[in-house]
Steps between C-alpha positions, in 0.01 A plus 500: 500500500690361202302173505188678371684607186682168455163328466357759260404376151471738203214402269464793260729760343321789674470567875247725674577569867201615704488667839225382737362754755339799329579360158318167472342478846287781647673468839707817541250718685372239742848367589641845572197636684425189708838331536823689427411841647302393812768245595768768469303728734463214751858369488661840550218650714453796265148591613591858595550599131290216354296693242804680361707179484219296342442757227873519434514117470207497253657774289838327486362156427189562292466841335841640409806398302610264777179291455570129535829548687623196694352489854838552670593791272157651566561469874844658474373791289212562744735494798749734334227758443331476839832504688569838342161609639611409851355148526761282667556151361717275718818373331400660169856490363504118510175483303620747238841336470352154442247624241771690311763223503322163489478319166177329606211694653327210672419363844771234467765757418378710791533202738859441387584864573334478845718198583808706417404829666230425763350836395181610680389699195536200271319274746207742498512513120488119484210490750314760289558303177378174653193674640430650157513152346270365771249782451509450121420129554205603720352738242162387365564303183329763289806613310431482132702533187429813299252469219672371190775309684349150465444533128832680459710234671327221309555673165862589575592153625412354160758724326775593753650385827342683795687537830379680810780723634389658826640644824214342699578199719482163326236341722253781432568476128445125493179542694360781280605362161408145598157600630416657164648203309753718319815300570422283197569805279849558643855382440607645839353661812776707659459694825741692724682180598625462141672840512424847374296550185817615324680181605209277397473649152879466455490134604203426272677666206786254544259219405544596133266793439614779269503832686259641239259213570446574869227729642445605863139584585444705817317781672789660692824688428697208649370283215616754244843524665538121507420489127739786414788349701462185289449687168162335451167656400251637753123509487295687765175393666350843569337561840124529451528380138590136564246344258607733218866425579459122493298509178765716331778275630347198331373665183772756428817489715581129488424473125740795450762319711461186291508670158789735584307829502523567878743779417650793694219736400232261627698432819542872572128558446416227756750632756368856469143378544613304808691789659209737440268261686694533832552807717 
């Protein structure tokens, strides 16, 4: 994990961290509806309450204030709710305990815990996560960046350092960002293997960026929390208003960051707008 940050090279005084799914890439809906949720139903054989569980998953992961939550946290939250509704999940305590205590929500961390505990619940979670990755790889390569992203990344990379900070798995990120030839705009491409978003921002800050010179761009409350925990600025990509959001990022928010006028009043306005856009 640390090697990624050891090799990082700061090029500019300002850093813009960008989430991937649902922020730059229009991949959230298809991944949840065709990969995450169906594989959960299959792995745990939840067909009896399938419609209820699927709608709950979509709400938690796409349309409410937990949008963009890490896959394992999303699984744990879903299981907590459905278990109260009488749906039995084998070895649920092991799953919840790992999600709540691990410092790395990834397949590798999960494997290490399985070696220690031999937990059936964690083995099923690992199987589900691998199947999700496989089904994402098999999706038709029609995922596209949102309108405004190509021009936005190119414009930003001429003025600031741009790092992708995502909870998606690294292979998928490399595939998606490489396929659209966006890696050339980046100083780093960080997925779940590099650590949480909060951890990644903290490590990048250590490369010599002033706290006031760092901006986290995201579409989910987890992105806002990662920014706030690091005392850096936050800019929202609003669901359904992605083109507007990217244009404003380039033409208004980043210039304000660079000239010192991205103040508390402006930040509060953006956060209110973001919170109002989610259920």
